[in-house]
PyMOL CGO cylinders between C-alpha atoms (Angstrom):
from pymol import cmd
from pymol.cgo import CYLINDER

trace = [
    CYLINDER, -17.45, -35.91, -74.47, -20.21, -35.23, -71.97, 0.3, 1, 1, 1, 1, 1, 1,
    CYLINDER, -20.21, -35.23, -71.97, -18.37, -37.29, -69.37, 0.3, 1, 1, 1, 1, 1, 1,
    CYLINDER, -18.37, -37.29, -69.37, -15.19, -35.28, -69.96, 0.3, 1, 1, 1, 1, 1, 1,
    CYLINDER, -15.19, -35.28, -69.96, -17.04, -32.01, -69.55, 0.3, 1, 1, 1, 1, 1, 1,
    CYLINDER, -17.04, -32.01, -69.55, -18.60, -33.24, -66.36, 0.3, 1, 1, 1, 1, 1, 1,
    CYLINDER, -18.60, -33.24, -66.36, -15.25, -34.18, -64.93, 0.3, 1, 1, 1, 1, 1, 1,
    CYLINDER, -15.25, -34.18, -64.93, -13.80, -30.78, -65.80, 0.3, 1, 1, 1, 1, 1, 1,
    CYLINDER, -13.80, -30.78, -65.80, -16.81, -29.08, -64.17, 0.3, 1, 1, 1, 1, 1, 1,
    CYLINDER, -16.81, -29.08, -64.17, -16.43, -31.20, -61.07, 0.3, 1, 1, 1, 1, 1, 1,
    CYLINDER, -16.43, -31.20, -61.07, -12.70, -30.39, -60.94, 0.3, 1, 1, 1, 1, 1, 1,
    CYLINDER, -12.70, -30.39, -60.94, -13.33, -26.66, -61.15, 0.3, 1, 1, 1, 1, 1, 1,
    CYLINDER, -13.33, -26.66, -61.15, -16.08, -26.94, -58.60, 0.3, 1, 1, 1, 1, 1, 1,
    CYLINDER, -16.08, -26.94, -58.60, -13.67, -28.71, -56.17, 0.3, 1, 1, 1, 1, 1, 1,
    CYLINDER, -13.67, -28.71, -56.17, -11.21, -25.78, -56.54, 0.3, 1, 1, 1, 1, 1, 1,
    CYLINDER, -11.21, -25.78, -56.54, -13.68, -23.14, -55.46, 0.3, 1, 1, 1, 1, 1, 1,
    CYLINDER, -13.68, -23.14, -55.46, -15.62, -24.99, -52.80, 0.3, 1, 1, 1, 1, 1, 1,
    CYLINDER, -15.62, -24.99, -52.80, -15.32, -23.32, -49.39, 0.3, 1, 1, 1, 1, 1, 1,
    CYLINDER, -15.32, -23.32, -49.39, -15.06, -24.81, -45.89, 0.3, 1, 1, 1, 1, 1, 1,
    CYLINDER, -15.06, -24.81, -45.89, -17.60, -27.32, -44.83, 0.3, 1, 1, 1, 1, 1, 1,
    CYLINDER, -17.60, -27.32, -44.83, -19.78, -26.66, -41.77, 0.3, 1, 1, 1, 1, 1, 1,
    CYLINDER, -19.78, -26.66, -41.77, -17.76, -29.04, -39.66, 0.3, 1, 1, 1, 1, 1, 1,
    CYLINDER, -17.76, -29.04, -39.66, -14.48, -27.40, -40.72, 0.3, 1, 1, 1, 1, 1, 1,
    CYLINDER, -14.48, -27.40, -40.72, -15.89, -23.98, -39.80, 0.3, 1, 1, 1, 1, 1, 1,
    CYLINDER, -15.89, -23.98, -39.80, -16.99, -25.21, -36.40, 0.3, 1, 1, 1, 1, 1, 1,
    CYLINDER, -16.99, -25.21, -36.40, -13.58, -26.69, -35.74, 0.3, 1, 1, 1, 1, 1, 1,
    CYLINDER, -13.58, -26.69, -35.74, -11.87, -23.38, -36.66, 0.3, 1, 1, 1, 1, 1, 1,
    CYLINDER, -11.87, -23.38, -36.66, -14.29, -21.41, -34.48, 0.3, 1, 1, 1, 1, 1, 1,
    CYLINDER, -14.29, -21.41, -34.48, -13.61, -23.76, -31.57, 0.3, 1, 1, 1, 1, 1, 1,
    CYLINDER, -13.61, -23.76, -31.57, -9.85, -23.37, -31.94, 0.3, 1, 1, 1, 1, 1, 1,
    CYLINDER, -9.85, -23.37, -31.94, -10.12, -19.58, -32.07, 0.3, 1, 1, 1, 1, 1, 1,
    CYLINDER, -10.12, -19.58, -32.07, -12.32, -19.55, -28.98, 0.3, 1, 1, 1, 1, 1, 1,
    CYLINDER, -12.32, -19.55, -28.98, -9.93, -21.80, -27.07, 0.3, 1, 1, 1, 1, 1, 1,
    CYLINDER, -9.93, -21.80, -27.07, -6.93, -19.63, -28.02, 0.3, 1, 1, 1, 1, 1, 1,
    CYLINDER, -6.93, -19.63, -28.02, -8.81, -16.52, -26.99, 0.3, 1, 1, 1, 1, 1, 1,
    CYLINDER, -8.81, -16.52, -26.99, -9.66, -17.87, -23.57, 0.3, 1, 1, 1, 1, 1, 1,
    CYLINDER, -9.66, -17.87, -23.57, -6.09, -18.86, -22.96, 0.3, 1, 1, 1, 1, 1, 1,
    CYLINDER, -6.09, -18.86, -22.96, -4.79, -15.46, -24.02, 0.3, 1, 1, 1, 1, 1, 1,
    CYLINDER, -4.79, -15.46, -24.02, -7.39, -13.60, -21.85, 0.3, 1, 1, 1, 1, 1, 1,
    CYLINDER, -7.39, -13.60, -21.85, -6.54, -15.80, -18.84, 0.3, 1, 1, 1, 1, 1, 1,
    CYLINDER, -6.54, -15.80, -18.84, -2.83, -15.00, -19.29, 0.3, 1, 1, 1, 1, 1, 1,
    CYLINDER, -2.83, -15.00, -19.29, -3.54, -11.26, -19.57, 0.3, 1, 1, 1, 1, 1, 1,
    CYLINDER, -3.54, -11.26, -19.57, -5.68, -11.28, -16.44, 0.3, 1, 1, 1, 1, 1, 1,
    CYLINDER, -5.68, -11.28, -16.44, -2.98, -13.10, -14.53, 0.3, 1, 1, 1, 1, 1, 1,
    CYLINDER, -2.98, -13.10, -14.53, -0.32, -10.71, -15.69, 0.3, 1, 1, 1, 1, 1, 1,
    CYLINDER, -0.32, -10.71, -15.69, -2.47, -7.72, -14.82, 0.3, 1, 1, 1, 1, 1, 1,
    CYLINDER, -2.47, -7.72, -14.82, -3.06, -9.10, -11.29, 0.3, 1, 1, 1, 1, 1, 1,
    CYLINDER, -3.06, -9.10, -11.29, 0.66, -9.74, -10.79, 0.3, 1, 1, 1, 1, 1, 1,
    CYLINDER, 0.66, -9.74, -10.79, 1.44, -6.21, -11.92, 0.3, 1, 1, 1, 1, 1, 1,
    CYLINDER, 1.44, -6.21, -11.92, -1.12, -4.73, -9.52, 0.3, 1, 1, 1, 1, 1, 1,
    CYLINDER, -1.12, -4.73, -9.52, 0.28, -6.73, -6.64, 0.3, 1, 1, 1, 1, 1, 1,
    CYLINDER, 0.28, -6.73, -6.64, 3.80, -5.65, -7.52, 0.3, 1, 1, 1, 1, 1, 1,
    CYLINDER, 3.80, -5.65, -7.52, 2.68, -1.97, -7.43, 0.3, 1, 1, 1, 1, 1, 1,
    CYLINDER, 2.68, -1.97, -7.43, 1.12, -2.49, -4.02, 0.3, 1, 1, 1, 1, 1, 1,
    CYLINDER, 1.12, -2.49, -4.02, 4.33, -4.02, -2.68, 0.3, 1, 1, 1, 1, 1, 1,
    CYLINDER, 4.33, -4.02, -2.68, 6.29, -0.99, -3.92, 0.3, 1, 1, 1, 1, 1, 1,
    CYLINDER, 6.29, -0.99, -3.92, 3.85, 1.37, -2.21, 0.3, 1, 1, 1, 1, 1, 1,
    CYLINDER, 3.85, 1.37, -2.21, 4.24, -0.50, 1.09, 0.3, 1, 1, 1, 1, 1, 1,
    CYLINDER, 4.24, -0.50, 1.09, 8.06, -0.30, 0.76, 0.3, 1, 1, 1, 1, 1, 1,
    CYLINDER, 8.06, -0.30, 0.76, 7.74, 3.46, 0.33, 0.3, 1, 1, 1, 1, 1, 1,
    CYLINDER, 7.74, 3.46, 0.33, 5.44, 3.71, 3.36, 0.3, 1, 1, 1, 1, 1, 1,
    CYLINDER, 5.44, 3.71, 3.36, 8.06, 1.90, 5.42, 0.3, 1, 1, 1, 1, 1, 1,
    CYLINDER, 8.06, 1.90, 5.42, 10.69, 4.28, 4.19, 0.3, 1, 1, 1, 1, 1, 1,
    CYLINDER, 10.69, 4.28, 4.19, 8.57, 7.24, 5.28, 0.3, 1, 1, 1, 1, 1, 1,
    CYLINDER, 8.57, 7.24, 5.28, 8.02, 5.72, 8.74, 0.3, 1, 1, 1, 1, 1, 1,
    CYLINDER, 8.02, 5.72, 8.74, 11.74, 4.96, 9.15, 0.3, 1, 1, 1, 1, 1, 1,
    CYLINDER, 11.74, 4.96, 9.15, 12.59, 8.61, 8.47, 0.3, 1, 1, 1, 1, 1, 1,
    CYLINDER, 12.59, 8.61, 8.47, 10.85, 9.28, 11.79, 0.3, 1, 1, 1, 1, 1, 1,
    CYLINDER, 10.85, 9.28, 11.79, 12.86, 6.73, 13.75, 0.3, 1, 1, 1, 1, 1, 1,
    CYLINDER, 12.86, 6.73, 13.75, 14.28, 8.29, 16.95, 0.3, 1, 1, 1, 1, 1, 1,
    CYLINDER, 14.28, 8.29, 16.95, 17.56, 7.61, 18.69, 0.3, 1, 1, 1, 1, 1, 1,
    CYLINDER, 17.56, 7.61, 18.69, 15.97, 5.14, 21.05, 0.3, 1, 1, 1, 1, 1, 1,
    CYLINDER, 15.97, 5.14, 21.05, 14.34, 3.20, 18.21, 0.3, 1, 1, 1, 1, 1, 1,
    CYLINDER, 14.34, 3.20, 18.21, 10.85, 4.56, 18.52, 0.3, 1, 1, 1, 1, 1, 1,
    CYLINDER, 10.85, 4.56, 18.52, 8.88, 6.20, 15.74, 0.3, 1, 1, 1, 1, 1, 1,
    CYLINDER, 8.88, 6.20, 15.74, 7.67, 9.81, 15.94, 0.3, 1, 1, 1, 1, 1, 1,
    CYLINDER, 7.67, 9.81, 15.94, 4.99, 9.29, 13.34, 0.3, 1, 1, 1, 1, 1, 1,
    CYLINDER, 4.99, 9.29, 13.34, 3.49, 6.27, 15.09, 0.3, 1, 1, 1, 1, 1, 1,
    CYLINDER, 3.49, 6.27, 15.09, 1.81, 7.34, 18.31, 0.3, 1, 1, 1, 1, 1, 1,
    CYLINDER, 1.81, 7.34, 18.31, -1.11, 5.57, 19.98, 0.3, 1, 1, 1, 1, 1, 1,
    CYLINDER, -1.11, 5.57, 19.98, -4.36, 7.45, 19.51, 0.3, 1, 1, 1, 1, 1, 1,
    CYLINDER, -4.36, 7.45, 19.51, -5.97, 8.92, 22.65, 0.3, 1, 1, 1, 1, 1, 1,
    CYLINDER, -5.97, 8.92, 22.65, -9.21, 6.95, 22.48, 0.3, 1, 1, 1, 1, 1, 1,
    CYLINDER, -9.21, 6.95, 22.48, -8.50, 4.23, 19.93, 0.3, 1, 1, 1, 1, 1, 1,
    CYLINDER, -8.50, 4.23, 19.93, -7.56, 0.62, 20.55, 0.3, 1, 1, 1, 1, 1, 1,
    CYLINDER, -7.56, 0.62, 20.55, -3.94, 0.42, 21.70, 0.3, 1, 1, 1, 1, 1, 1,
    CYLINDER, -3.94, 0.42, 21.70, -1.72, -1.09, 19.07, 0.3, 1, 1, 1, 1, 1, 1,
    CYLINDER, -1.72, -1.09, 19.07, -3.87, -0.41, 16.04, 0.3, 1, 1, 1, 1, 1, 1,
    CYLINDER, -3.87, -0.41, 16.04, -4.10, 2.56, 13.70, 0.3, 1, 1, 1, 1, 1, 1,
    CYLINDER, -4.10, 2.56, 13.70, -7.74, 3.54, 13.70, 0.3, 1, 1, 1, 1, 1, 1,
    CYLINDER, -7.74, 3.54, 13.70, -8.06, 7.27, 12.99, 0.3, 1, 1, 1, 1, 1, 1,
    CYLINDER, -8.06, 7.27, 12.99, -9.83, 8.53, 9.93, 0.3, 1, 1, 1, 1, 1, 1,
    CYLINDER, -9.83, 8.53, 9.93, -8.51, 8.87, 6.42, 0.3, 1, 1, 1, 1, 1, 1,
    CYLINDER, -8.51, 8.87, 6.42, -6.28, 11.85, 5.79, 0.3, 1, 1, 1, 1, 1, 1,
    CYLINDER, -6.28, 11.85, 5.79, -5.48, 12.43, 9.47, 0.3, 1, 1, 1, 1, 1, 1,
    CYLINDER, -5.48, 12.43, 9.47, -1.86, 11.32, 9.40, 0.3, 1, 1, 1, 1, 1, 1,
    CYLINDER, -1.86, 11.32, 9.40, 0.74, 14.00, 10.09, 0.3, 1, 1, 1, 1, 1, 1,
    CYLINDER, 0.74, 14.00, 10.09, 3.14, 12.56, 7.48, 0.3, 1, 1, 1, 1, 1, 1,
    CYLINDER, 3.14, 12.56, 7.48, 1.79, 13.73, 4.13, 0.3, 1, 1, 1, 1, 1, 1,
    CYLINDER, 1.79, 13.73, 4.13, 4.14, 11.38, 2.29, 0.3, 1, 1, 1, 1, 1, 1,
    CYLINDER, 4.14, 11.38, 2.29, 2.48, 8.36, 3.89, 0.3, 1, 1, 1, 1, 1, 1,
    CYLINDER, 2.48, 8.36, 3.89, -0.99, 9.79, 3.14, 0.3, 1, 1, 1, 1, 1, 1,
    CYLINDER, -0.99, 9.79, 3.14, -0.18, 10.08, -0.54, 0.3, 1, 1, 1, 1, 1, 1,
    CYLINDER, -0.18, 10.08, -0.54, 1.29, 6.55, -0.70, 0.3, 1, 1, 1, 1, 1, 1,
    CYLINDER, 1.29, 6.55, -0.70, -1.73, 5.00, 1.04, 0.3, 1, 1, 1, 1, 1, 1,
    CYLINDER, -1.73, 5.00, 1.04, -4.07, 6.86, -1.27, 0.3, 1, 1, 1, 1, 1, 1,
    CYLINDER, -4.07, 6.86, -1.27, -2.14, 5.28, -4.15, 0.3, 1, 1, 1, 1, 1, 1,
    CYLINDER, -2.14, 5.28, -4.15, -2.89, 1.81, -2.73, 0.3, 1, 1, 1, 1, 1, 1,
    CYLINDER, -2.89, 1.81, -2.73, -6.58, 2.69, -2.50, 0.3, 1, 1, 1, 1, 1, 1,
    CYLINDER, -6.58, 2.69, -2.50, -6.54, 3.84, -6.16, 0.3, 1, 1, 1, 1, 1, 1,
    CYLINDER, -6.54, 3.84, -6.16, -4.78, 0.67, -7.33, 0.3, 1, 1, 1, 1, 1, 1,
    CYLINDER, -4.78, 0.67, -7.33, -7.50, -1.41, -5.66, 0.3, 1, 1, 1, 1, 1, 1,
    CYLINDER, -7.50, -1.41, -5.66, -10.37, 0.95, -6.69, 0.3, 1, 1, 1, 1, 1, 1,
    CYLINDER, -10.37, 0.95, -6.69, -11.24, 1.46, -3.01, 0.3, 1, 1, 1, 1, 1, 1,
    CYLINDER, -11.24, 1.46, -3.01, -12.95, 4.30, -1.23, 0.3, 1, 1, 1, 1, 1, 1,
    CYLINDER, -12.95, 4.30, -1.23, -11.59, 5.54, 2.11, 0.3, 1, 1, 1, 1, 1, 1,
    CYLINDER, -11.59, 5.54, 2.11, -13.66, 4.31, 5.05, 0.3, 1, 1, 1, 1, 1, 1,
    CYLINDER, -13.66, 4.31, 5.05, -13.53, 4.70, 8.80, 0.3, 1, 1, 1, 1, 1, 1,
    CYLINDER, -13.53, 4.70, 8.80, -13.65, 2.06, 11.42, 0.3, 1, 1, 1, 1, 1, 1,
    CYLINDER, -13.65, 2.06, 11.42, -16.75, 2.40, 13.53, 0.3, 1, 1, 1, 1, 1, 1,
    CYLINDER, -16.75, 2.40, 13.53, -16.42, 4.48, 16.70, 0.3, 1, 1, 1, 1, 1, 1,
    CYLINDER, -16.42, 4.48, 16.70, -13.01, 5.94, 15.87, 0.3, 1, 1, 1, 1, 1, 1,
    CYLINDER, -13.01, 5.94, 15.87, -11.68, 9.44, 16.28, 0.3, 1, 1, 1, 1, 1, 1,
    CYLINDER, -11.68, 9.44, 16.28, -13.49, 12.06, 14.18, 0.3, 1, 1, 1, 1, 1, 1,
    CYLINDER, -13.49, 12.06, 14.18, -11.93, 15.15, 15.71, 0.3, 1, 1, 1, 1, 1, 1,
    CYLINDER, -11.93, 15.15, 15.71, -8.61, 16.21, 17.21, 0.3, 1, 1, 1, 1, 1, 1,
    CYLINDER, -8.61, 16.21, 17.21, -7.08, 13.61, 19.49, 0.3, 1, 1, 1, 1, 1, 1,
    CYLINDER, -7.08, 13.61, 19.49, -4.75, 14.21, 22.41, 0.3, 1, 1, 1, 1, 1, 1,
    CYLINDER, -4.75, 14.21, 22.41, -1.65, 12.96, 20.66, 0.3, 1, 1, 1, 1, 1, 1,
    CYLINDER, -1.65, 12.96, 20.66, 0.82, 14.94, 18.66, 0.3, 1, 1, 1, 1, 1, 1,
    CYLINDER, 0.82, 14.94, 18.66, 0.10, 12.83, 15.59, 0.3, 1, 1, 1, 1, 1, 1,
    CYLINDER, 0.10, 12.83, 15.59, -2.85, 10.83, 14.36, 0.3, 1, 1, 1, 1, 1, 1,
    CYLINDER, -2.85, 10.83, 14.36, -2.90, 7.19, 13.48, 0.3, 1, 1, 1, 1, 1, 1,
    CYLINDER, -2.90, 7.19, 13.48, -5.21, 5.65, 11.00, 0.3, 1, 1, 1, 1, 1, 1,
    CYLINDER, -5.21, 5.65, 11.00, -6.12, 2.78, 8.71, 0.3, 1, 1, 1, 1, 1, 1,
    CYLINDER, -6.12, 2.78, 8.71, -7.92, 3.00, 5.42, 0.3, 1, 1, 1, 1, 1, 1,
    CYLINDER, -7.92, 3.00, 5.42, -10.76, 1.33, 3.54, 0.3, 1, 1, 1, 1, 1, 1,
    CYLINDER, -10.76, 1.33, 3.54, -11.81, -0.67, 6.58, 0.3, 1, 1, 1, 1, 1, 1,
    CYLINDER, -11.81, -0.67, 6.58, -14.95, -1.84, 4.88, 0.3, 1, 1, 1, 1, 1, 1,
    CYLINDER, -14.95, -1.84, 4.88, -12.80, -3.27, 2.10, 0.3, 1, 1, 1, 1, 1, 1,
    CYLINDER, -12.80, -3.27, 2.10, -9.87, -4.46, 4.21, 0.3, 1, 1, 1, 1, 1, 1,
    CYLINDER, -9.87, -4.46, 4.21, -7.57, -2.06, 2.38, 0.3, 1, 1, 1, 1, 1, 1,
    CYLINDER, -7.57, -2.06, 2.38, -4.58, -1.08, 4.45, 0.3, 1, 1, 1, 1, 1, 1,
    CYLINDER, -4.58, -1.08, 4.45, -3.82, -1.20, 8.20, 0.3, 1, 1, 1, 1, 1, 1,
    CYLINDER, -3.82, -1.20, 8.20, -0.70, -0.33, 10.15, 0.3, 1, 1, 1, 1, 1, 1,
    CYLINDER, -0.70, -0.33, 10.15, -0.38, -2.07, 13.53, 0.3, 1, 1, 1, 1, 1, 1,
    CYLINDER, -0.38, -2.07, 13.53, 2.03, -1.02, 16.30, 0.3, 1, 1, 1, 1, 1, 1,
    CYLINDER, 2.03, -1.02, 16.30, 2.98, -2.35, 19.69, 0.3, 1, 1, 1, 1, 1, 1,
    CYLINDER, 2.98, -2.35, 19.69, 1.62, 0.72, 21.48, 0.3, 1, 1, 1, 1, 1, 1,
    CYLINDER, 1.62, 0.72, 21.48, 0.12, -0.15, 24.81, 0.3, 1, 1, 1, 1, 1, 1,
    CYLINDER, 0.12, -0.15, 24.81, -0.40, 3.33, 26.34, 0.3, 1, 1, 1, 1, 1, 1,
    CYLINDER, -0.40, 3.33, 26.34, -2.19, 6.41, 25.19, 0.3, 1, 1, 1, 1, 1, 1,
    CYLINDER, -2.19, 6.41, 25.19, 0.02, 8.53, 22.92, 0.3, 1, 1, 1, 1, 1, 1,
    CYLINDER, 0.02, 8.53, 22.92, 2.96, 6.21, 23.45, 0.3, 1, 1, 1, 1, 1, 1,
    CYLINDER, 2.96, 6.21, 23.45, 5.58, 5.98, 20.69, 0.3, 1, 1, 1, 1, 1, 1,
    CYLINDER, 5.58, 5.98, 20.69, 5.68, 2.66, 18.86, 0.3, 1, 1, 1, 1, 1, 1,
    CYLINDER, 5.68, 2.66, 18.86, 8.78, 0.54, 18.96, 0.3, 1, 1, 1, 1, 1, 1,
    CYLINDER, 8.78, 0.54, 18.96, 7.47, -1.94, 16.39, 0.3, 1, 1, 1, 1, 1, 1,
    CYLINDER, 7.47, -1.94, 16.39, 5.05, -1.76, 13.48, 0.3, 1, 1, 1, 1, 1, 1,
    CYLINDER, 5.05, -1.76, 13.48, 3.70, -3.86, 10.67, 0.3, 1, 1, 1, 1, 1, 1,
    CYLINDER, 3.70, -3.86, 10.67, 2.06, -2.60, 7.42, 0.3, 1, 1, 1, 1, 1, 1,
    CYLINDER, 2.06, -2.60, 7.42, -0.64, -4.78, 5.92, 0.3, 1, 1, 1, 1, 1, 1,
    CYLINDER, -0.64, -4.78, 5.92, -1.93, -4.02, 2.47, 0.3, 1, 1, 1, 1, 1, 1,
    CYLINDER, -1.93, -4.02, 2.47, -4.80, -5.90, 0.88, 0.3, 1, 1, 1, 1, 1, 1,
    CYLINDER, -4.80, -5.90, 0.88, -4.39, -7.24, -2.68, 0.3, 1, 1, 1, 1, 1, 1,
    CYLINDER, -4.39, -7.24, -2.68, -8.01, -6.51, -3.47, 0.3, 1, 1, 1, 1, 1, 1,
    CYLINDER, -8.01, -6.51, -3.47, -11.37, -5.15, -2.29, 0.3, 1, 1, 1, 1, 1, 1,
    CYLINDER, -11.37, -5.15, -2.29, -13.00, -8.42, -1.23, 0.3, 1, 1, 1, 1, 1, 1,
    CYLINDER, -13.00, -8.42, -1.23, -13.03, -8.73, 2.50, 0.3, 1, 1, 1, 1, 1, 1,
    CYLINDER, -13.03, -8.73, 2.50, -11.52, -11.98, 3.81, 0.3, 1, 1, 1, 1, 1, 1,
    CYLINDER, -11.52, -11.98, 3.81, -10.55, -13.46, 0.50, 0.3, 1, 1, 1, 1, 1, 1,
    CYLINDER, -10.55, -13.46, 0.50, -8.17, -11.17, -1.34, 0.3, 1, 1, 1, 1, 1, 1,
    CYLINDER, -8.17, -11.17, -1.34, -4.90, -11.90, 0.40, 0.3, 1, 1, 1, 1, 1, 1,
    CYLINDER, -4.90, -11.90, 0.40, -2.44, -9.28, 1.59, 0.3, 1, 1, 1, 1, 1, 1,
    CYLINDER, -2.44, -9.28, 1.59, 1.21, -8.25, 1.71, 0.3, 1, 1, 1, 1, 1, 1,
    CYLINDER, 1.21, -8.25, 1.71, 2.83, -7.52, 5.08, 0.3, 1, 1, 1, 1, 1, 1,
    CYLINDER, 2.83, -7.52, 5.08, 6.09, -5.69, 5.84, 0.3, 1, 1, 1, 1, 1, 1,
    CYLINDER, 6.09, -5.69, 5.84, 7.26, -4.94, 9.40, 0.3, 1, 1, 1, 1, 1, 1,
    CYLINDER, 7.26, -4.94, 9.40, 9.91, -2.90, 11.27, 0.3, 1, 1, 1, 1, 1, 1,
    CYLINDER, 9.91, -2.90, 11.27, 12.02, -6.05, 11.83, 0.3, 1, 1, 1, 1, 1, 1,
    CYLINDER, 12.02, -6.05, 11.83, 12.47, -6.53, 8.13, 0.3, 1, 1, 1, 1, 1, 1,
    CYLINDER, 12.47, -6.53, 8.13, 10.02, -9.45, 7.87, 0.3, 1, 1, 1, 1, 1, 1,
    CYLINDER, 10.02, -9.45, 7.87, 7.76, -9.68, 4.89, 0.3, 1, 1, 1, 1, 1, 1,
    CYLINDER, 7.76, -9.68, 4.89, 4.95, -12.02, 4.04, 0.3, 1, 1, 1, 1, 1, 1,
    CYLINDER, 4.95, -12.02, 4.04, 2.55, -12.59, 1.14, 0.3, 1, 1, 1, 1, 1, 1,
    CYLINDER, 2.55, -12.59, 1.14, -0.74, -14.44, 1.43, 0.3, 1, 1, 1, 1, 1, 1,
    CYLINDER, -0.74, -14.44, 1.43, -3.13, -15.22, -1.36, 0.3, 1, 1, 1, 1, 1, 1,
    CYLINDER, -3.13, -15.22, -1.36, -6.27, -15.81, 0.77, 0.3, 1, 1, 1, 1, 1, 1,
    CYLINDER, -6.27, -15.81, 0.77, -7.75, -14.40, 3.91, 0.3, 1, 1, 1, 1, 1, 1,
    CYLINDER, -7.75, -14.40, 3.91, -8.10, -10.90, 5.22, 0.3, 1, 1, 1, 1, 1, 1,
    CYLINDER, -8.10, -10.90, 5.22, -5.82, -8.58, 7.17, 0.3, 1, 1, 1, 1, 1, 1,
    CYLINDER, -5.82, -8.58, 7.17, -5.44, -9.71, 10.85, 0.3, 1, 1, 1, 1, 1, 1,
    CYLINDER, -5.44, -9.71, 10.85, -7.50, -7.72, 13.38, 0.3, 1, 1, 1, 1, 1, 1,
    CYLINDER, -7.50, -7.72, 13.38, -5.66, -8.60, 16.57, 0.3, 1, 1, 1, 1, 1, 1,
    CYLINDER, -5.66, -8.60, 16.57, -3.40, -5.64, 17.46, 0.3, 1, 1, 1, 1, 1, 1,
    CYLINDER, -3.40, -5.64, 17.46, -1.66, -7.55, 20.31, 0.3, 1, 1, 1, 1, 1, 1,
    CYLINDER, -1.66, -7.55, 20.31, 0.06, -9.87, 17.84, 0.3, 1, 1, 1, 1, 1, 1,
    CYLINDER, 0.06, -9.87, 17.84, -0.04, -8.02, 14.53, 0.3, 1, 1, 1, 1, 1, 1,
    CYLINDER, -0.04, -8.02, 14.53, 2.85, -5.59, 15.10, 0.3, 1, 1, 1, 1, 1, 1,
    CYLINDER, 2.85, -5.59, 15.10, 5.03, -8.16, 13.36, 0.3, 1, 1, 1, 1, 1, 1,
    CYLINDER, 5.03, -8.16, 13.36, 3.98, -9.99, 10.15, 0.3, 1, 1, 1, 1, 1, 1,
    CYLINDER, 3.98, -9.99, 10.15, 1.85, -13.05, 11.02, 0.3, 1, 1, 1, 1, 1, 1,
]
cmd.load_cgo(trace, "trace")
């Protein structure tokens, strides 16, 4: 009788016993692994979405520039600055005559959480040209527009728009779109700084 009672007690006990410590550790490990995979996927998707938004902004900037194309295939909005390096936009943030471009470039800065910054020694007042030229977030390698200007206040005949994919100088990668219809995406490295060759995507 006692043996029968013991067996019944042991049976009931086996029905209500919870997970063992090893089983709990295995379950926790599986949950942690699944969480890391999901988080990695979300971060990747978030990065791809951000890069896609930057590409769209660059396309809109090109559209704004193309609206200023003249009959002899130069660009009214893209004139060489009076004292800046020929072939490179280096005037300060907000100085561009085309407000549509200014808004779009500000959007790129916001996407990358960047703050507008000037190149050292660039124009800080009114230049001698009818329009200003500029690049943004120089300290963060944010966005630069290169042209083939070789003379003061000359109209550009070619341009290339370079937009960084992130705020880290030299390692974020960038997207480039030029006036010849070329486009290029890199995943590493910073925006080129040689205006003599950068008026087309490199």
